C-alpha positions in Angstrom: 137.6 119.3 75.5 133.8 120.6 75.5 132.2 117.9 77.4 133.5 117.4 80.9 133.3 114.1 82.8 131.5 114.7 85.8 132.0 110.9 87.1 135.7 111.4 87.3 137.4 111.0 90.4 141.3 111.0 91.8 141.7 107.4 91.3 140.7 107.4 87.7 144.2 108.8 87.2 145.8 105.5 87.5 143.4 103.5 85.1 143.4 102.9 81.4 140.7 104.1 78.9 139.1 100.9 77.1 136.0 101.9 74.7 133.6 99.4 74.1 131.6 99.8 71.1 129.1 98.3 68.6 129.8 97.5 65.1 127.0 97.4 62.7 123.4 96.2 64.0 123.5 94.8 67.3 120.6 94.7 69.5 120.7 97.3 72.4 119.5 94.6 75.2 122.3 92.2 73.8 125.5 94.9 73.2 124.8 96.2 77.0 124.7 92.3 78.5 128.0 91.5 76.9 128.9 95.3 78.3 128.2 94.6 81.6 130.3 91.1 81.6 133.4 93.0 79.9 132.9 95.8 82.6 133.2 93.3 85.3 137.0 92.7 84.4 137.8 96.3 86.2 141.2 95.4 87.8 143.6 92.7 86.5 146.7 91.3 88.7 149.6 91.4 86.3 151.6 87.5 86.0 155.2 87.6 87.6 154.4 90.8 88.9 152.6 92.5 92.3 151.3 95.2 90.3 147.6 95.9 89.4 146.2 97.6 86.1 142.9 99.2 86.6 140.7 99.7 83.7 138.0 102.5 83.0 135.5 101.3 80.4 132.8 103.6 77.9 130.4 102.9 75.5 130.4 106.4 74.1 133.9 108.8 73.8 134.2 111.8 72.0 137.3 111.6 69.6 138.5 115.1 70.3 138.8 114.5 73.8 141.3 111.7 72.9 143.7 114.6 71.9 144.3 115.7 75.3 145.8 112.2 76.0 149.3 113.8 76.3 148.2 116.3 78.8 146.5 113.4 81.3 147.1 110.0 79.8 144.2 108.6 81.6 142.2 110.5 78.8 143.9 108.7 76.2 141.8 105.5 74.6 144.4 102.5 74.8 142.0 99.9 74.0 138.9 99.1 72.0 136.6 96.5 72.2 134.2 96.0 69.4 130.7 93.7 69.7 129.0 93.0 66.5 126.6 90.6 64.9 127.6 88.5 61.8 125.3 85.9 60.5 127.1 84.6 57.4 130.4 84.1 55.9 129.3 86.8 53.1 128.6 89.3 56.0 132.3 88.9 57.1 134.3 91.2 55.0 132.3 94.1 55.6 132.1 93.5 59.0 135.9 93.6 59.1 136.2 96.6 57.5 134.2 98.3 59.6 136.2 97.3 62.7 139.2 98.8 61.0 137.3 102.0 60.4 136.5 102.0 64.0 140.1 101.4 64.9 141.1 104.3 62.9 139.3 106.6 64.6 141.5 106.3 67.7 144.1 104.6 66.0 146.9 107.2 67.2 146.8 106.1 70.7 145.5 102.3 70.7 148.0 100.0 72.0 145.8 96.8 71.1 142.0 96.1 70.4 139.6 93.2 70.1 136.6 92.4 68.1 133.8 89.8 69.3 131.7 88.5 66.8 128.6 86.5 67.5 126.3 84.2 65.2 129.1 83.2 62.9 130.0 79.5 62.4 132.0 77.5 60.0 135.5 78.0 58.5 136.1 81.4 59.1 135.1 80.9 62.9 137.2 78.2 63.3 140.6 80.2 62.4 142.7 81.3 65.0 143.5 85.0 65.6 144.3 87.1 68.3 142.1 90.0 67.7 139.0 88.2 66.9 136.9 85.6 69.0 133.8 83.9 67.5 131.0 82.9 69.4 127.7 80.9 68.1 125.5 83.4 69.9 125.1 85.5 72.6 124.0 83.2 75.2 127.1 80.9 74.5 130.1 83.0 75.1 131.4 81.2 78.4 135.2 82.6 77.8 134.3 86.5 77.5 136.0 87.6 80.7 139.0 85.5 80.3 139.6 87.1 76.8 139.1 90.5 78.2 141.8 89.8 80.9 144.0 88.8 78.0 143.3 91.9 76.5 144.1 93.9 79.4 147.7 92.2 79.9 148.3 92.8 76.3 147.8 96.7 77.1 149.9 96.5 80.1 152.9 94.9 78.2 152.8 98.1 75.6 152.2 100.5 78.7 155.1 99.3 80.4 157.3 99.2 77.0 156.2 103.2 76.8 157.2 103.7 80.4 160.3 102.7 80.1 160.8 104.2 76.9 159.8 107.9 78.2 161.5 107.3 81.5 165.0 106.5 80.2 167.3 109.7 80.2 168.9 109.6 76.7 171.7 112.2 76.9 171.9 113.9 73.9 168.5 113.0 72.4 166.2 115.7 71.7 163.1 115.9 74.1 159.7 116.5 72.4 157.3 119.1 73.4 154.1 117.9 74.8 151.2 120.0 73.8 147.5 120.4 74.4 145.2 120.9 71.4 145.1 124.7 71.7 148.6 125.3 72.1 150.3 123.9 69.1 149.5 127.1 67.1 151.5 129.1 70.1 154.7 127.2 69.6 155.2 127.9 66.0 158.5 129.7 65.6 159.8 129.3 69.2 163.7 129.1 69.7 163.8 125.4 70.4 167.2 125.4 71.5 166.6 128.1 74.3 167.2 126.7 78.2 163.7 128.0 78.7 162.2 125.8 76.1 164.4 122.7 77.0 163.2 123.3 80.7 159.8 123.3 79.4 159.9 120.3 77.4 161.7 118.3 80.3 159.1 119.4 82.6 156.3 118.1 80.5 158.0 114.8 80.0 158.3 114.3 83.4 154.9 114.7 84.3 154.2 112.4 81.1 156.2 109.8 82.8 154.8 110.5 86.1 151.0 109.6 84.6 152.6 106.2 82.9 154.1 105.3 86.0 151.1 106.0 88.1 148.8 103.7 85.3 151.7 100.9 85.7 151.3 100.6 89.2 154.2 102.1 90.3 152.9 105.0 92.9 156.2 105.9 94.4 158.0 106.3 91.0 155.0 108.4 90.0 155.4 110.8 93.4 158.8 111.5 92.2 158.4 112.3 88.7 155.5 114.4 89.7 157.7 116.4 92.2 160.3 116.9 89.7 158.0 118.1 87.0 156.6 120.6 89.4 159.9 122.5 90.2 160.9 122.4 86.6 157.4 124.0 85.1 157.3 126.2 87.9 160.7 127.8 87.0 159.4 128.5 83.4 156.0 129.6 84.7 154.0 126.7 82.3 151.2 127.3 84.5 148.5 124.9 82.7 151.0 121.7 82.8 152.0 122.8 86.2 148.3 122.6 87.1 148.1 119.0 85.7 151.5 118.1 87.3 150.0 119.4 90.9 146.7 117.3 90.3 148.7 114.3 89.3 150.5 114.6 92.6 147.2 115.0 94.5 145.9 111.9 92.7 149.1 109.9 94.0 148.7 110.9 97.4 144.9 109.9 97.2 145.1 107.0 96.0 147.7 106.3 98.8 145.7 107.5 101.5 142.5 106.3 100.5 142.9 102.9 99.0 138.9 102.2 99.0 138.4 105.2 96.6 136.7 108.5 96.7 134.0 107.8 94.2 131.7 105.5 96.5 132.3 102.6 93.8 133.8 99.6 95.8 133.8 97.8 92.5 136.6 99.8 90.8 138.9 99.1 93.5 138.6 95.3 93.8 140.9 92.7 92.4 139.3 90.7 89.4 136.9 88.1 90.5 138.5 85.5 88.0 141.7 86.0 90.1 139.3 84.7 93.4 140.7 87.7 95.3 138.6 89.1 98.2 136.9 92.3 98.9 139.0 94.8 100.7 137.3 96.3 103.7 138.0 99.3 105.6 137.1 99.7 109.1 135.3 103.1 109.9 136.5 102.7 113.3 140.0 102.9 112.2 139.5 106.4 110.5 140.5 109.8 111.8 138.1 113.0 111.3 140.2 113.1 107.8 139.2 109.9 106.9 142.9 108.3 106.9 143.7 105.0 108.8 145.1 106.3 112.4 148.1 103.5 112.0 149.5 105.1 108.4 151.8 107.7 109.7 154.8 105.4 109.4 154.0 104.5 106.0 153.7 108.4 105.0 157.0 108.8 106.5 158.0 106.1 104.1 156.6 107.9 101.4 158.5 111.1 101.2 156.7 112.6 98.4 153.7 111.8 99.5 151.1 115.2 100.4 149.2 115.1 103.8 145.3 115.5 103.7 145.9 119.2 104.4 148.4 119.8 101.5 146.0 117.5 99.0 143.2 120.2 99.3 145.7 123.2 99.2 147.7 121.7 96.1 144.0 121.4 94.4 143.3 125.0 95.1 146.6 125.8 93.4 146.0 123.5 90.2 142.6 125.0 89.9 143.8 128.6 90.2 146.2 127.8 87.4 143.6 126.1 84.9 141.3 129.4 85.3 143.9 131.3 83.7 143.3 129.3 80.6 139.6 129.7 78.8 140.0 126.3 76.9 141.0 124.6 80.2 137.1 125.1 81.6 136.6 121.1 81.3 139.8 120.6 83.2 139.2 122.7 85.8 135.6 121.7 86.1 136.8 118.3 86.8 139.5 119.2 89.0 136.7 120.7 91.5 134.6 117.6 91.2 137.3 115.4 92.4 138.4 117.8 95.3 135.0 117.7 96.2 134.7 113.8 96.4 137.9 113.7 98.5 136.7 116.5 100.8 133.6 114.5 101.5 135.7 111.8 102.5 137.5 113.8 104.7 134.2 115.2 106.1 135.0 118.8 105.2 131.7 120.1 103.9 132.3 123.7 104.4 135.2 123.5 102.2 133.9 121.2 99.6 131.1 123.8 98.9 133.5 126.3 98.0 134.8 124.3 95.5 131.2 123.7 94.2 130.9 127.2 94.3 133.3 127.9 92.2 132.5 124.8 90.0 129.2 126.7 89.4 130.6 129.8 87.5 133.1 128.2 85.1 132.1 129.1 81.7 132.2 126.4 79.3 130.8 127.9 76.3 127.9 127.3 74.4 126.5 124.1 76.4 123.5 122.1 75.0 120.3 121.8 76.9 121.3 118.2 77.7 124.5 119.1 78.9 123.4 121.8 81.3 120.9 118.9 82.7 123.6 117.0 83.3 125.7 119.6 84.8 123.0 120.7 87.4 122.3 117.1 88.2 125.9 116.2 89.0 126.3 119.2 91.3 123.1 118.4 93.1 124.7 114.8 93.8 127.4 116.3 94.7 126.1 118.9 97.5 123.9 115.6 98.7 127.2 113.7 99.2 128.7 116.8 101.5 125.5 116.7 103.2 124.0 120.0 101.8 120.7 118.5 101.1 118.8 121.7 100.7 121.2 123.2 98.4 121.2 119.5 96.4 117.4 120.1 95.9 118.0 123.4 94.4 120.3 122.3 91.4 118.0 119.3 91.0 115.2 121.6 90.7 117.0 123.5 88.4 117.6 120.7 86.2 114.2 119.9 86.4 113.2 123.2 85.0 115.9 123.0 82.1 113.9 119.9 81.0 111.5 122.0 79.9 112.8 124.8 78.8 111.4 127.0 75.8 114.4 126.6 73.5 113.8 122.6 73.9 111.6 121.6 70.6 110.0 118.6 72.6 109.9 119.5 76.2 110.7 116.3 78.8 107.8 116.5 81.1 108.5 113.1 82.4 112.2 113.5 83.2 111.0 116.8 84.8 108.7 115.3 87.0 111.0 112.4 88.0 113.6 115.1 88.9 111.0 117.1 91.1 110.2 114.0 93.0 113.8 113.5 93.6 114.0 117.2 95.2 111.1 116.4 97.8 113.4 115.3 100.6 116.0 118.1 100.3 112.8 120.3 101.2 111.6 118.2 103.8 108.8 116.8 102.2 107.4 113.5 102.0 104.6 112.7 99.8 103.1 110.2 102.4 100.6 112.1 104.5 101.3 110.2 107.7 104.3 111.8 108.2 103.0 115.4 108.4 100.5 113.8 111.7 103.4 112.9 113.3 104.9 116.1 114.4 105.1 119.8 113.7 105.8 121.1 110.2 109.3 121.1 108.8 111.2 123.1 106.0 110.0 126.3 104.0 106.4 126.4 103.5 106.4 129.0 100.7 108.9 126.5 98.7 107.3 123.4 99.3 103.5 124.9 98.1 105.3 126.0 94.9 107.1 122.7 94.5 104.2 120.8 94.7 102.0 123.1 92.2 104.8 122.2 89.9 104.5 118.7 90.6 100.9 119.3 89.9 101.7 121.0 86.6 104.5 118.5 85.1 101.7 115.4 85.7 99.4 117.4 83.9 101.5 118.4 81.0 102.6 114.3 81.2 98.9 113.9 80.5 98.4 112.0 83.9 95.5 114.1 85.7 94.9 111.3 88.3 98.8 112.4 89.4 97.5 116.1 89.5 94.5 114.9 91.6 96.7 113.5 94.3 99.4 116.3 94.4 96.4 118.7 94.7 95.0 116.7 97.7 97.9 116.5 99.4 98.6 120.2 99.2 95.1 120.7 100.8 95.9 118.2 103.5 99.2 119.1 104.7 99.4 123.0 104.0 95.9 123.8 104.6 97.0 126.1 107.6 99.7 127.7 105.8 97.5 128.7 102.6 96.2 132.1 102.5 92.3 132.5 101.9 93.1 133.1 98.4 94.9 130.5 97.8 92.6 127.9 99.4 89.9 129.4 97.0 92.5 128.9 93.8 93.8 125.3 95.1 90.1 124.0 95.5 88.9 125.3 92.0 92.0 123.5 90.3 90.8 120.5 92.1 87.3 120.6 90.7 88.8 121.1 87.5 90.7 118.1 87.6 88.7 115.8 89.2 86.0 116.6 86.8 88.1 114.5 84.6 89.5 112.0 86.9 87.6 111.5 90.0 90.4 111.3 93.0 90.3 108.2 95.3 92.0 106.1 97.9 93.8 103.7 95.3 97.8 103.7 95.8 99.1 105.3 92.4 102.4 103.4 91.0 104.6 105.3 88.7 106.6 103.9 85.8 109.7 103.8 87.6 108.0 101.6 90.6 107.4 104.5 92.9 104.1 104.7 95.0 102.3 107.0 96.0 100.0 106.6 99.2 96.5 107.6 99.0 95.7 111.1 100.7 92.5 111.3 103.1 91.0 114.7 103.4 90.4 114.8 107.0 90.6 118.5 107.1 87.8 118.9 104.9 85.8 119.4 107.6 87.8 118.6 110.5 86.3 116.1 112.9 87.0 117.2 116.8 84.6 114.3 118.5 83.2 111.2 117.6 80.3 109.7 119.7 78.3 106.8 119.4 74.9 107.2 120.4 72.2 104.5 122.4 69.3 103.5 120.5 66.0 105.4 121.4 64.4 104.1 124.3 61.6 102.5 122.4 64.5 100.3 120.6 66.9 99.5 123.8 67.3 96.1 124.6 67.2 94.9 127.8 68.7 91.8 129.3 66.3 89.3 131.2 67.0 88.9 134.9 67.0 85.0 134.4 69.7 85.1 132.1 71.8 87.7 133.5 71.8 86.0 136.8 73.3 82.9 134.8 75.9 84.7 133.1 77.0 86.0 136.5 77.3 82.7 137.9 79.3 81.4 135.1 81.9 83.9 135.3 85.5 83.0 136.4 86.8 83.8 139.7 88.7 87.3 140.3 92.1 87.3 140.2 94.1 90.6 140.9 96.9 91.6 137.9 98.1 95.0 137.4 98.7 94.1 133.9 95.2 92.6 133.4 93.7 95.8 134.9 95.7 98.0 132.5 94.6 96.1 129.8 90.7 96.1 130.8 91.1 99.8 131.4 92.3 99.9 127.7 89.1 97.9 126.7 86.7 100.2 128.9 87.9 103.3 127.1 86.8 101.6 123.7 83.9 99.2 124.6 80.4 100.9 124.6 78.2 99.9 127.4 75.1 99.6 125.8 74.0 97.3 122.7 72.8 97.9 118.9 70.2 95.8 117.7 70.6 93.9 114.2 68.3 95.5 111.7 67.7 98.6 114.0 69.1 102.3 112.5 72.1 103.2 114.6 73.6 106.6 114.8 77.0 108.3 115.5 77.5 112.0 116.5 80.3 113.6 115.0 81.5 117.4 115.8 82.7 118.9 112.6 83.7 122.6 111.7 84.7 123.9 108.2 88.0 125.6 108.1 87.5 127.4 104.7 86.8 130.6 103.9 84.1 129.7 102.1 81.1 127.3 102.0 82.1 123.7 102.2 79.8 120.9 100.4 80.3 117.5 101.5 78.7 115.4 98.9 78.9 112.2 100.8 79.5 111.2 104.3 79.2 108.0 106.2 80.6 105.9 108.6 83.6 103.2 108.2 82.9 99.8 110.3 84.3 96.4 111.0 83.5 93.2 112.6 79.7 93.0 111.2 78.3 93.5 107.7 77.1 97.2 107.9 75.0 99.5 105.9 76.2 102.8 106.1 73.5 105.5 105.4 75.6 108.1 103.7 74.7 112.1 104.4 75.2 115.2 102.6 76.5 118.3 104.8 76.5 121.9 103.7 78.6 123.8 106.4 79.1 127.9 106.4 82.3 129.5 106.2 84.8 129.0 109.1 81.9 127.6 111.1 82.3 126.4 114.6 81.8 122.8 115.9 78.5 121.6 114.3 77.0 118.5 115.0 76.7 115.8 112.2 74.9 112.4 113.0 75.7 109.7 110.9 73.4 106.7 110.6 73.5 103.1 109.6 72.2 99.5 109.9 74.0 96.6 110.9 72.8 93.6 109.3 74.3 90.8 111.3 75.0 90.4 115.2 78.9 90.4 116.7 80.9 93.5 118.2 81.3 96.2 115.5 84.1 98.7 115.4 83.6 102.0 114.2 86.9 102.9 112.2 86.2 106.4 110.8 83.9 107.8 108.2 84.4 108.5 104.4 84.0 111.9 102.6 83.6 113.2 99.0 84.4 116.6 98.8 85.5 118.6 95.6 85.4 115.2 93.4 87.8 113.4 95.8 86.7 110.3 98.1 88.4 109.9 101.1 88.5 107.4 104.0 89.3 109.3 107.1 90.5 106.3 109.7 90.2 107.1 113.5 93.7 105.8 114.7 95.3 108.7 112.0 93.3 111.3 113.7 95.0 111.6 117.1 93.1 114.9 118.2 89.8 113.2 117.8 88.4 112.5 121.0 86.3 109.5 121.2 84.5 107.7 124.2 84.6 104.5 122.6 84.5 102.5 119.1 83.5 99.2 119.7 79.8 98.1 120.6 78.1 95.1 120.5 75.4 94.3 118.1 72.7 91.6 119.1 70.4 89.7 116.8 67.1 91.1 116.3 64.4 91.6 118.5 60.4 91.9 117.9 58.8 95.1 118.0 55.4 95.8 119.8 53.3 98.9 119.4 50.7 99.3 122.2 47.8 100.9 122.0 44.7 101.2 124.9 40.8 102.0 124.8 41.2 104.5 127.7 42.3 108.0 127.4 45.9 109.2 128.0 46.6 110.7 131.2 46.9 114.2 131.9 49.7 113.7 134.6 51.6 110.8 133.3 54.3 109.1 135.4 58.0 109.5 135.4 59.4 105.8 134.4 63.1 105.1 135.0 65.4 105.2 132.2 64.9 101.7 131.3 61.1 101.7 131.0 59.1 103.1 128.4 55.6 104.7 129.7 52.2 105.1 128.4 49.7 106.3 131.0 46.0 106.2 130.9 43.5 107.5 133.3 40.3 106.1 134.5 38.3 107.5 137.8 36.5 104.7 139.6 34.4 104.4 142.7 35.4 102.0 145.3 34.1 98.4 144.5 33.3 99.7 140.8 34.9 97.5 137.8 35.7 98.8 134.3 37.6 96.9 131.4 41.1 98.0 129.8 41.3 96.5 126.3 45.1 96.7 125.4 46.1 96.0 121.5 49.6 94.6 120.7 50.9 94.7 117.1 54.0 93.3 116.0 55.3 96.2 113.9 59.0 94.6 113.8 60.6 91.9 111.3 60.8 89.2 114.2 57.8 86.5 115.2 56.9 87.4 118.8 56.8 84.2 120.8 56.1 84.9 124.7 54.1 87.3 126.3 54.0 88.0 130.0 51.7 90.7 131.8 52.6 91.6 135.5 51.3 94.7 137.3 52.1 96.8 140.5 50.1 99.2 142.6 51.5 102.7 143.1 51.4 104.2 146.6 50.3 107.8 146.4 49.2 110.1 149.5 49.9 107.5 151.5 46.9 105.4 150.6 47.2 101.6 150.5 45.3 99.8 148.0 44.8 95.9 147.5 44.7 94.3 144.2 42.7 95.8 141.6 43.8 94.1 137.7 43.0 91.0 136.9 43.6 89.2 133.1 43.3 86.2 131.3 46.5 85.4 128.8 45.3 82.2 127.6 43.3 83.8 124.4 46.1 86.0 123.7 48.8 83.3 124.6 47.0 81.2 121.9 47.5 83.3 118.9 51.3 83.3 119.5 53.8 83.3 117.6 52.7 86.8 116.8 53.9 87.1 113.1 54.8 90.5 111.6 52.0 92.8 111.2 49.4 90.7 113.2 47.8 92.0 116.6 46.4 90.2 119.5 44.2 92.1 122.4 44.4 91.9 126.0 41.4 92.6 128.1 42.3 93.8 131.9 39.5 94.2 134.4 40.1 97.1 137.0 38.2 96.8 139.9 38.9 99.0 143.0 38.9 97.4 146.4 39.8 99.7 149.0 41.5 98.6 152.5 40.5 100.2 155.5 43.6 98.9 157.7 45.6 102.0 156.9 45.2 104.2 160.2 43.3 106.4 162.3 43.0 109.4 159.8 41.2 107.4 157.4 38.0 109.6 157.6 40.3 112.5 156.9 41.7 111.2 153.7 38.2 109.3 152.5 36.7 112.6 151.2 36.1 111.8 147.7 33.0 109.7 146.3 35.5 107.4 144.7 39.0 106.7 144.0 41.4 107.7 141.2 43.2 104.9 139.2 45.9 106.8 137.2 49.3 106.4 136.0 49.2 102.8 134.7 52.7 102.4 133.6 52.7 99.9 130.6 56.4 98.8 129.6 56.9 96.5 126.5 56.7 94.1 126.2 54.4 94.5 129.3 57.0 94.1 132.1 58.3 96.3 135.0 59.6 96.1 138.1 56.9 96.6 140.8 57.2 98.4 143.9 56.6 96.2 147.1 53.4 97.1 148.9 53.9 99.0 152.5 53.0 96.6 155.1 50.4 97.7 157.6 51.8 98.0 161.3 49.9 96.6 163.7 48.6 99.6 166.3 49.1 97.7 169.4 50.5 94.4 170.8 47.9 93.5 173.1 44.6 91.7 172.4 42.5 94.0 174.1 44.0 97.0 172.4 43.7 95.3 169.2 40.2 94.6 169.6 39.5 98.0 170.9 41.0 99.2 167.7 38.6 97.0 165.3 35.4 98.3 167.3 36.7 101.7 166.9 37.3 101.5 163.2 33.9 99.8 162.9 32.1 102.7 164.7 34.1 105.4 162.7 32.7 104.0 159.7 29.4 103.5 160.6 29.1 107.2 161.8 30.7 108.4 158.5 28.1 106.5 156.6 25.2 107.9 158.7 26.5 111.5 158.1 27.2 110.8 154.1 23.7 109.2 153.9 21.9 112.1 155.8 23.8 115.0 153.9 24.0 113.1 150.5 20.5 111.5 150.0 20.2 110.3 146.6 20.8 107.3 144.1 21.6 103.9 145.1 25.2 104.3 144.2 25.7 106.2 147.5 24.4 103.4 149.3 26.4 100.8 147.7 29.2 103.2 148.6 28.1 102.9 152.1 27.4 99.1 152.2 30.8 98.6 150.3 32.6 100.2 153.2 30.9 98.4 155.8 31.7 94.9 153.9 35.2 96.0 153.7 35.6 96.5 157.5 33.7 93.2 158.5 36.0 91.7 155.7 39.1 92.9 157.4 37.4 91.7 160.7 37.3 88.2 159.4 41.0 88.5 158.1 42.1 89.5 161.6 39.9 86.8 163.6 41.7 83.6 162.5 45.2 85.2 163.6 44.0 86.5 167.0 43.6 84.5 170.2 40.5 83.8 171.8 38.7 85.0 168.3 37.8 88.6 169.8 37.0 89.1 166.2 34.1 87.0 166.2 32.8 88.1 169.4 32.8 91.9 168.4 30.9 90.7 164.9 28.1 89.0 167.3 27.9 92.2 169.4 27.5 94.2 166.4 
């Protein structure tokens, strides 16, 4: 044999081999549909017997392997089922001849055969024949399974006959010498009458009968024959057949101990569904460390010739050592190693199983084709995976992948290579989902993982799929960036730019032909974002709630009920909800702190915000970050087009031709003070200008006020007009206008009301359309109040008063500080009268001095006159509130 059957297991020794092949031209899909129905009959209970017959089906089998049927009977083709298509009676003779030619290939070993004809109807199809079944079409064949069961029963009859014939000890009859193909030339000329020769014949025949008993379902008889064969063959040093007898003894013992099988295919150990038998389930809790049922010790005691778990492995080792003595038995040796590994896998003895596999690697099978090498390495990979050696399994799977594109292959199989490389990822602790890498620390050998990803990139490129190359390179940069050297970073990015020039990378899910889906890979490390902060609008654009509306909202709130759960939820909401508000139609800003981890300048072609909740127009920005820069502030802007709650989910970038959507939920290292902000409907925007010059010493308004300070210097009693122009520079109509004023208390001077205006003309022009303007005239008239205190003369040292720092807030509303109330100088009326007289006397004295020292124009006289009038007016105010009207008396005196 030149091609091993890597799928063999110990329980295959009790099966009979049936080959199912097409005859003539049969559609492939139709053939395999019938083949699947045939193979469903894998176990048949024999009538009038408690024995079962197990069948192993193959649709392709080399005739030279059939020559080893005497060595191990489960390798002998004993049944043939042919499937053919015949459309007319004229084609039937040719079809029949083909069927007979096919039987001749395996004719020496066949017990029985069947021909299934589809499509033929008429007189020929109505003939009743045992070996031929006619069906009108592939869809109308209801009794295929029943005919296969009858066919298997006929095979059992022949098998039982041969077993009885070989097992019967016929004294005087000469026992034939069974040989393997390469032994026949070695026994030419030997003395057939020698005792050594006869023992050899007896030992081989005992072993052969043991195989027949095992196939016929007589396990105890098979064990007895195997033991006898071992003793006979050991005495004559017939090592090849001694190894076969030991392997048969191991197989029978495995079948006894592990009725569920060792190949992991439960269907091979089930009774036929046609007999209504139920699946046999093995309680996993009842298995010991060796995988044997804990309550089978008594049964093992009754099976005196059955090997124990430890003995099974020892006998396998002995048999394999005997096979190793023969160069032509390499296939048998390799298959025995595979069977032993499957048994050890059930016994959970991984280290010993690895020794068998290591031995299988070095077995020389001669010149193997590339396809056979790929199959060998793939099976070794599966067996290593079976015993839990996942990295070793990945190694051999990768060797098989490289063998698919060996230089000696005229047409390299890059698709097969790529598929096998994908299967190695789990063995190297690698997953193509970038989310798995953000959950914890890096696992596995980074150097091997990087090389494997490079091989995936190259294989996908040779497949003609540059999109896969871009995806794998993006994954390499995102997950292995910290493990790459500066030189490797440059090489990978250059390769990525070359691929994206042909096929730009995106965020779509890539689906492979076999159904595997590759998730998108956002490049969140190019650049790396450390913090995200939503910024408030500029002071001139910030919205403020009206007091009336605020009070109504406060009054409509529900009563407070304490609950720690609710408080926890509110705390979480506070961490994400922003206190300030954005306005629909205004440009909003989000600040990101980023840095470039690459050893060269990083150019981000596009970078913008990802939002949800409202319609948002993101305005992308372009960045150019120096090599290995520190934290660098980047401001991303956008305009909300509708009102509501907007959620800043992340940002999108375009780097090296790859577009990425980076979500904040997937970036746990990013710090943020919140990402949800309320967007209110659009508000009017006013631009204010005045007719007076700006003040050199503007006031410092509060955070909620916008100040525009003007300066004017007036004498007491003087009046001047202030013209304020309001222009609607927004997109909304201005419907209401409200003007208020307040007086500032500076240097403890107290002033009366000195601003007046008329809103009727301005209000009549409302609503104010965008682009329109309205003017408002404010009269500034200084009126000094002399009821401030005794030190008034020291304060009144200027010719006039300065009205400075007139704060005007858009829309002409601000909070006014209350005017300081003047405290009375005395509680008694006489004292009050004295104070008023004193104030007036001081004023007159001051006026005289002022007139004497400053002779001049009329304005000084008017100023003096204004002072006196102010005092007299003050007395008039007080005279109505005082008992006995002392103020009137004082005025009369003066």
